[in-house]
BAFI-3210 file (N, C-alpha, C; in Angstrom, 3 decimals, decimal comma, padded with zeros to 6 digits):
// residues 191
n [1|2|3|4|5|6|7|8|9|10|11|12|13|14|15|16|17|18|19|20|21|22|23|24|25|26|27|28|29|30|31|32|33|34|35|36|37|38|39|40|41|42|43|44|45|46|47|48|49|50|51|52|53|54|55|56|57|58|59|60|61|62|63|64|65|66|67|68|69|70|71|72|73|74|75|76|77|78|79|80|81|82|83|84|85|86|87|88|89|90|91|92|93|94|95|96|97|98|99|100|101|102|103|104|105|106|107|108|109|110|111|112|113|114|115|116|117|118|119|120|121|122|123|124|125|126|127|128|129|130|131|132|133|134|135|136|137|138|139|140|141|142|143|144|145|146|147|148|149|150|151|152|153|154|155|156|157|158|159|160|161|162|163|164|165|166|167|168|169|170|171|172|173|174|175|176|177|178|179|180|181|182|183|184|185|186|187|188|189|190|191]
n.u [026,607|023,931|022,781|023,014|021,349|018,902|018,616|018,405|016,035|014,232|014,436|013,463|010,794|009,826|010,322|009,633|007,546|007,688|009,102|010,361|010,284|007,050|005,014|004,285|001,670|000,406|000,839|-000,613|-003,157|-003,731|-003,314|-004,968|-007,491|-008,017|-009,554|-008,404|-009,395|-009,771|-008,288|-006,355|-005,633|-003,212|-002,005|000,720|001,728|004,517|006,480|008,830|011,139|009,716|007,827|004,979|004,847|006,025|004,096|001,847|002,732|002,999|000,334|-001,138|-002,772|-001,510|-002,388|-002,755|-001,712|000,888|001,723|004,301|004,880|007,390|008,969|011,548|014,550|016,490|015,423|015,156|016,921|015,889|013,235|013,652|014,932|012,829|011,170|012,833|012,954|010,448|009,618|007,373|005,358|003,528|004,998|005,815|008,105|007,966|009,647|008,597|006,515|003,355|001,209|001,974|001,855|-000,799|-002,568|-004,258|-007,655|-009,608|-007,954|-007,006|-007,821|-007,230|-005,697|-003,018|-001,690|001,166|001,802|002,778|000,369|-000,166|002,137|001,837|000,256|-000,411|-001,175|-001,024|-001,523|-004,005|-003,917|-003,278|-001,508|-001,902|-004,664|-004,520|-003,101|-004,879|-007,129|-006,029|-005,685|-008,341|-009,234|-007,700|-008,735|-010,869|-014,457|-015,978|-013,559|-010,898|-009,381|-006,703|-005,228|-002,822|-002,391|-000,631|-001,864|-005,264|-005,656|-006,382|-008,611|-011,093|-010,369|-009,969|-012,563|-013,953|-012,970|-013,712|-016,414|-018,056|-018,637|-015,989|-015,422|-014,420|-012,581|-009,854|-007,935|-004,556|-002,752|-000,323|002,227|004,980|004,845|001,587|-001,164|-003,761|-005,957|-007,349|-010,137|-011,486|-013,948|-014,590|-017,352|-019,979|-019,869]
n.v [019,960|020,517|020,835|018,256|016,832|018,101|017,345|014,557|014,366|015,545|013,703|011,361|012,124|012,680|010,260|008,069|009,006|009,630|010,862|009,781|006,411|004,877|005,540|003,595|004,115|004,788|002,415|000,575|001,695|001,278|-001,578|-002,511|-002,322|-004,615|-007,783|-010,480|-012,965|-015,111|-017,127|-015,178|-013,616|-011,423|-008,353|-006,304|-003,127|-001,262|-001,656|-000,698|-000,595|-002,327|-001,695|-001,967|-004,549|-006,213|-006,107|-007,137|-009,773|-010,699|-010,780|-012,307|-015,408|-018,848|-020,008|-017,930|-015,795|-013,678|-011,318|-009,249|-006,245|-004,416|-002,011|-001,085|-002,587|-002,103|-002,260|-004,920|-006,482|-005,984|-006,920|-009,549|-010,511|-010,435|-012,351|-014,598|-014,831|-015,772|-018,573|-020,247|-018,895|-017,876|-016,068|-013,858|-011,998|-009,461|-007,708|-005,375|-003,271|-002,476|-002,631|-004,584|-006,821|-007,040|-008,446|-010,590|-011,054|-010,402|-011,552|-010,910|-010,544|-008,423|-005,333|-003,445|-000,328|001,723|003,538|006,661|008,266|010,851|011,553|010,338|011,807|013,450|016,043|016,498|014,059|013,501|012,234|009,566|007,351|007,281|006,613|004,145|002,630|002,672|001,457|-001,058|-002,004|-002,192|-004,114|-006,323|-006,928|-009,062|-009,469|-007,713|-007,414|-005,476|-002,344|-000,534|002,570|005,059|008,605|011,685|014,068|015,018|013,797|012,534|011,087|011,438|010,446|007,715|007,055|007,560|005,552|003,213|003,597|004,482|006,036|006,607|004,128|004,643|007,212|007,933|009,804|010,084|011,567|011,221|010,796|011,243|012,649|013,768|011,607|010,533|007,824|005,741|003,674|001,368|-000,683|-003,330|-003,409|-005,420|-005,401]
n.w [004,090|005,049|002,558|001,487|003,268|002,699|-000,027|000,235|001,766|-000,059|-002,176|-000,902|-000,350|-002,936|-004,402|-002,707|-001,218|001,468|004,559|006,843|008,119|008,482|011,349|014,322|015,022|012,597|011,177|012,791|012,533|009,811|009,407|011,371|010,285|008,957|008,774|010,252|010,864|009,214|006,567|004,337|001,202|000,634|-000,629|-000,434|-001,311|-002,142|000,003|001,176|003,815|005,357|007,453|007,553|006,569|008,500|010,548|009,217|008,674|011,291|012,142|010,302|009,479|009,479|007,093|005,387|002,636|001,606|-000,704|-001,697|-003,172|-004,357|-006,037|-005,892|-005,633|-003,761|-001,250|-000,761|001,020|003,655|003,468|002,643|004,915|006,772|005,586|005,777|008,582|009,162|008,494|008,419|007,191|004,256|001,982|-000,614|-002,501|-004,903|-007,345|-009,103|-011,192|-009,889|-011,664|-013,424|-011,852|-011,049|-012,918|-012,920|-012,288|-009,362|-007,310|-004,762|-001,266|000,332|-000,299|000,517|000,395|000,092|-001,746|-003,125|-004,296|-005,224|-006,536|-008,960|-010,542|-013,575|-015,288|-018,047|-019,245|-018,408|-015,935|-016,498|-015,733|-012,939|-012,815|-014,086|-012,229|-009,983|-011,140|-011,687|-009,071|-008,213|-010,053|-009,252|-006,757|-004,841|-004,918|-002,334|-001,180|000,389|000,005|001,158|001,790|002,426|002,693|002,797|002,546|002,059|-000,538|-003,840|-003,126|-004,410|-006,911|-006,428|-005,551|-007,914|-009,671|-008,272|-008,174|-006,086|-002,854|-000,497|001,985|004,510|006,091|007,961|010,349|011,190|013,437|014,768|013,290|011,074|008,236|009,507|008,654|006,359|006,318|003,992|003,435|001,285|000,020|-002,316|-004,315|-005,815|-009,333]
ca.u [025,885|022,506|022,347|022,871|020,136|017,772|018,495|017,889|014,620|013,489|014,409|012,551|009,407|009,481|010,337|008,982|006,379|007,809|010,290|010,933|009,400|005,729|004,949|003,459|000,271|-000,091|000,840|-001,753|-004,396|-003,959|-003,416|-006,117|-008,726|-008,083|-010,103|-007,486|-010,020|-009,833|-007,142|-006,447|-004,610|-002,912|-000,968|001,253|002,390|005,421|006,839|009,993|011,914|008,847|007,065|003,676|005,099|006,276|002,823|001,008|003,243|002,689|-001,103|-001,803|-002,839|-000,577|-002,960|-002,814|-000,591|001,258|002,562|004,866|005,301|008,280|009,689|012,950|015,250|017,366|014,749|015,094|017,529|014,991|012,085|014,171|015,191|011,518|010,727|013,706|012,603|009,091|009,577|006,055|004,386|003,578|005,337|006,566|008,522|007,970|010,254|008,007|005,436|002,132|000,328|002,412|001,475|-002,257|-003,208|-005,314|-008,768|-010,134|-006,939|-006,673|-008,834|-006,780|-004,560|-002,550|-000,784|001,935|002,203|002,493|-000,489|-000,050|003,285|001,471|-000,590|000,191|-002,288|-000,884|-002,087|-005,255|-003,594|-003,398|-000,845|-002,609|-005,893|-004,159|-002,745|-006,091|-007,943|-005,374|-005,985|-009,746|-009,273|-007,083|-009,481|-012,067|-015,670|-015,969|-012,185|-010,633|-008,195|-006,275|-004,257|-002,650|-001,919|-000,296|-002,871|-006,505|-005,585|-006,718|-009,823|-012,106|-009,890|-010,267|-014,021|-014,352|-012,655|-014,502|-017,825|-018,796|-017,969|-015,022|-016,057|-013,949|-011,359|-009,453|-006,780|-003,528|-001,895|000,985|003,088|005,682|003,809|000,271|-001,668|-005,147|-006,064|-008,553|-010,601|-012,461|-014,266|-015,031|-018,729|-020,280|-019,946]
ca.v [019,047|020,829|020,600|016,807|016,465|018,588|016,491|013,247|014,545|015,779|012,426|010,464|012,566|012,553|008,881|007,130|009,618|009,724|011,495|008,674|005,246|005,088|005,330|002,484|004,552|004,651|000,982|-000,035|002,211|000,596|-003,031|-002,751|-002,327|-005,909|-008,887|-011,604|-014,153|-016,177|-017,051|-014,060|-013,363|-010,007|-007,700|-005,041|-002,389|-000,233|-002,091|-000,030|-001,457|-003,336|-001,312|-002,623|-005,964|-006,866|-006,226|-008,068|-011,124|-011,052|-010,981|-013,207|-016,820|-019,682|-020,313|-016,704|-015,569|-012,272|-010,912|-007,927|-005,617|-003,276|-001,788|-000,776|-003,757|-001,702|-002,624|-006,378|-007,099|-005,887|-007,797|-010,928|-010,882|-010,729|-013,634|-015,614|-014,960|-016,312|-019,668|-020,890|-018,016|-017,867|-014,697|-013,751|-010,640|-009,168|-006,420|-004,956|-002,281|-003,147|-002,882|-005,857|-007,886|-007,127|-008,792|-011,570|-010,398|-010,916|-012,419|-010,525|-010,141|-007,144|-004,637|-002,368|000,448|002,871|004,313|008,105|008,469|012,242|011,599|009,738|012,744|014,100|016,717|016,393|012,788|013,321|011,308|008,217|006,325|007,238|005,846|002,773|001,987|002,471|000,441|-002,355|-002,440|-002,624|-005,351|-007,396|-007,204|-009,898|-008,786|-007,627|-007,173|-004,152|-001,590|000,435|003,500|006,279|009,790|012,735|015,113|014,371|013,851|011,363|010,427|011,447|009,573|006,349|006,910|007,530|004,238|002,194|003,876|004,690|006,856|005,936|003,507|005,261|008,010|008,266|010,687|009,635|012,738|010,854|010,265|012,342|013,656|013,210|010,931|010,109|006,420|005,467|002,277|001,223|-002,086|-003,522|-003,887|-006,118|-004,458]
ca.w [004,968|004,959|001,178|001,349|004,017|001,900|-001,227|000,664|002,115|-001,293|-002,899|-000,190|-000,542|-004,345|-004,873|-001,807|-000,600|002,911|005,121|007,606|008,137|009,089|012,796|014,795|015,012|011,228|010,871|013,487|011,948|008,525|009,562|012,248|009,494|008,281|009,555|010,112|011,449|008,207|005,650|003,394|000,180|000,863|-001,433|000,094|-002,384|-001,632|001,359|001,755|004,710|005,961|008,656|007,466|006,300|009,792|011,260|008,448|008,917|012,676|012,363|009,361|009,860|008,711|005,777|004,585|001,722|001,469|-001,826|-001,461|-004,424|-004,115|-007,297|-005,609|-005,094|-002,650|000,001|-000,672|002,214|004,812|003,250|002,636|006,310|007,362|005,031|006,393|009,999|009,283|007,524|008,384|006,520|002,788|001,609|-001,862|-002,853|-006,338|-007,694|-010,373|-011,090|-009,449|-012,804|-014,002|-010,928|-010,917|-014,192|-012,630|-011,591|-008,097|-006,690|-003,384|-000,282|000,880|-000,904|001,386|-000,446|000,576|-002,918|-003,093|-005,471|-005,708|-007,450|-010,245|-011,287|-014,736|-015,964|-019,496|-019,715|-017,642|-014,837|-017,064|-014,929|-011,662|-012,982|-014,424|-010,963|-009,177|-011,833|-011,476|-007,708|-008,205|-010,847|-008,479|-005,518|-004,886|-004,487|-000,876|-000,737|000,956|-000,434|002,170|001,227|003,218|001,997|003,754|002,375|001,633|-001,995|-004,638|-002,629|-005,474|-007,983|-005,985|-005,586|-009,320|-010,219|-007,581|-008,424|-004,833|-001,841|000,375|003,151|005,743|006,059|009,326|010,438|012,134|013,666|015,324|012,233|010,396|008,398|009,808|007,455|006,211|005,916|003,207|003,355|000,205|-000,288|-003,702|-004,436|-007,059|-010,460]
c.u [024,378|021,962|022,128|021,608|018,895|017,550|017,933|016,415|013,770|013,359|013,422|011,088|008,974|009,355|009,524|007,740|006,475|009,093|011,063|009,911|008,097|005,756|004,109|001,988|-000,345|-000,182|-000,377|-003,087|-004,733|-004,231|-004,610|-007,455|-008,912|-008,614|-009,241|-008,085|-010,139|-008,593|-007,367|-005,339|-004,391|-001,832|-000,573|002,039|003,239|005,856|007,952|010,770|011,038|008,100|005,693|003,840|005,237|004,965|001,875|001,432|002,872|001,221|-001,741|-001,725|-001,850|-001,080|-003,070|-001,587|-000,365|002,169|003,013|005,376|006,099|009,153|011,186|013,641|016,205|016,749|014,724|015,743|016,620|013,828|012,532|014,475|013,879|010,993|011,517|013,319|011,225|008,890|008,209|004,999|004,616|003,766|006,172|006,858|008,586|008,595|009,749|006,997|004,151|001,183|000,713|001,960|-000,038|-002,951|-004,344|-006,430|-009,131|-009,204|-006,784|-007,899|-008,525|-005,626|-004,235|-001,461|-000,139|002,395|001,874|001,676|-000,359|001,097|002,966|000,594|000,202|-000,942|-002,232|-001,493|-003,406|-005,087|-003,681|-002,761|-001,519|-003,852|-005,596|-003,814|-003,996|-006,992|-007,350|-005,676|-007,429|-009,882|-008,748|-007,805|-010,657|-013,275|-015,737|-014,576|-011,979|-009,314|-007,916|-005,135|-004,056|-002,063|-001,627|-001,248|-004,129|-006,598|-005,981|-007,928|-010,868|-011,683|-010,215|-011,769|-014,536|-014,124|-013,515|-016,008|-018,666|-017,988|-017,022|-015,769|-015,691|-012,683|-011,032|-008,168|-005,843|-002,562|-000,482|001,815|003,817|005,614|002,509|-000,361|-003,166|-005,126|-007,399|-008,852|-011,699|-012,682|-014,766|-016,427|-018,877|-020,456|-021,243]
c.v [019,282|020,574|019,103|016,321|016,877|017,702|015,115|013,320|014,703|014,480|011,461|010,842|012,339|011,097|007,941|007,706|009,721|010,420|010,453|007,542|005,557|004,763|004,101|002,838|004,399|003,177|000,315|000,444|001,487|-000,893|-003,400|-002,773|-003,655|-006,968|-010,122|-012,919|-015,320|-016,081|-015,969|-014,145|-011,858|-009,547|-006,418|-004,386|-001,280|-000,513|-001,279|-001,007|-002,399|-002,972|-001,993|-004,133|-006,744|-007,110|-007,186|-009,511|-011,595|-011,385|-012,020|-014,659|-017,631|-020,009|-019,088|-016,616|-014,065|-012,107|-009,489|-007,402|-004,362|-003,112|-001,562|-001,953|-003,392|-002,030|-004,142|-006,953|-007,069|-006,861|-009,259|-011,411|-011,218|-012,077|-014,777|-015,879|-015,569|-017,468|-020,354|-020,081|-018,055|-016,432|-014,721|-012,285|-010,513|-007,793|-006,018|-003,843|-003,032|-003,436|-004,177|-007,032|-008,102|-007,387|-009,797|-010,886|-011,163|-011,914|-012,156|-010,160|-008,749|-006,612|-003,460|-001,621|001,610|003,742|005,790|008,492|009,868|012,361|011,035|010,652|013,393|014,752|016,590|015,119|012,472|012,240|009,848|007,146|006,173|006,364|004,392|001,989|001,696|001,417|-000,949|-002,887|-002,921|-003,969|-006,538|-007,766|-008,136|-009,043|-008,847|-007,386|-005,733|-003,588|-000,531|001,264|004,634|007,369|010,853|013,914|014,409|014,458|012,505|010,579|010,344|010,579|008,111|006,097|006,800|006,142|003,146|002,411|004,037|005,583|005,986|005,361|004,241|006,059|008,349|009,079|010,178|010,803|012,389|010,082|011,468|012,018|012,998|012,670|010,652|008,662|006,224|003,976|002,201|-000,267|-002,166|-004,130|-004,656|-005,109|-004,588]
c.w [004,877|003,562|000,955|002,066|003,231|000,679|-000,877|001,037|000,866|-002,091|-002,235|-000,416|-001,984|-004,774|-004,005|-001,138|000,907|003,317|005,931|007,586|008,876|010,583|013,120|014,799|013,620|010,839|011,506|012,937|010,647|008,744|010,450|011,518|008,737|009,247|009,295|010,626|010,471|007,326|004,593|002,355|000,215|-000,104|-000,730|-001,035|-001,775|-000,218|001,993|002,610|005,538|007,214|008,678|007,312|007,604|010,538|010,538|008,718|010,321|012,905|011,453|009,824|009,026|007,301|004,882|003,685|001,602|000,261|-001,546|-002,788|-004,083|-005,345|-007,082|-004,927|-003,948|-001,289|000,215|000,587|003,449|004,672|003,262|004,050|007,020|006,872|005,680|007,853|010,229|008,301|007,415|007,656|005,014|002,311|000,335|-002,144|-004,373|-006,551|-009,075|-010,113|-010,756|-010,610|-013,524|-013,147|-010,900|-012,259|-013,991|-011,835|-010,320|-007,412|-005,189|-002,547|000,241|000,034|000,008|000,628|000,293|-000,590|-002,753|-004,337|-006,065|-006,721|-008,830|-011,088|-012,414|-015,524|-017,488|-020,066|-019,016|-016,576|-015,278|-016,179|-013,567|-011,781|-013,349|-013,153|-010,133|-009,819|-011,655|-010,079|-007,606|-008,923|-010,032|-007,198|-005,771|-004,512|-002,961|-000,308|-000,327|000,432|000,624|001,603|002,220|002,342|003,052|003,669|001,895|000,117|-002,591|-004,134|-003,733|-006,659|-007,658|-006,059|-007,014|-009,924|-009,582|-007,733|-007,181|-003,902|-001,014|001,582|004,436|005,452|007,511|009,286|011,515|012,353|014,127|014,303|011,647|008,916|008,864|008,522|007,533|005,720|005,234|003,264|002,319|-000,042|-001,721|-003,701|-005,719|-008,183|-011,196]
res [x|x|x|x|x|x|x|x|x|x|x|x|x|x|x|x|x|x|x|x|x|x|x|x|x|x|x|x|x|x|x|x|x|x|x|x|x|x|x|x|x|x|x|x|x|x|x|x|x|x|x|x|x|x|x|x|x|x|x|x|x|x|x|x|x|x|x|x|x|x|x|x|x|x|x|x|x|x|x|x|x|x|x|x|x|x|x|x|x|x|x|x|x|x|x|x|x|x|x|x|x|x|x|x|x|x|x|x|x|x|x|x|x|x|x|x|x|x|x|x|x|x|x|x|x|x|x|x|x|x|x|x|x|x|x|x|x|x|x|x|x|x|x|x|x|x|x|x|x|x|x|x|x|x|x|x|x|x|x|x|x|x|x|x|x|x|x|x|x|x|x|x|x|x|x|x|x|x|x|x|x|x|x|x|x|x|x|x|x|x|x]
***
């Protein structure tokens, strides 16, 4: 029994970067950094069962569009139910790697990511995949667009800053989450 619990926890942390679903405090901290006063094109990466998705759908205007990128189709029933329950909203689910989705430049006003970036580090390749993912997010953001990312440790901040070519706009700490998390906010400046 304990071995099965340990294996499940290890799998969740390794594959999904989490132990349990994000708390309402973390969700509100991330989604609260978005200005919903105008129509937005939003990309959510790594939706899981939809903790952030639910809040994004609830706050976005009818003219906004939400693309959800979740590589694991096992989460589709939860996301499909949210889409079904909100027929007046423009929502599309994509089951693919985010680098395949972010080929069009300056498509999104907001990118909200739950990706466990630390898991993409590979010293042997000088973090090639990690940097490819961050570069794809920068490429897909409109000028002035906002990239939001949470991490359980203050990791990959310098990697993001390196790709975006500037210091992080804001780093906040959310202690009421399992695990406590850091929320990064990075806007895209003119290149």
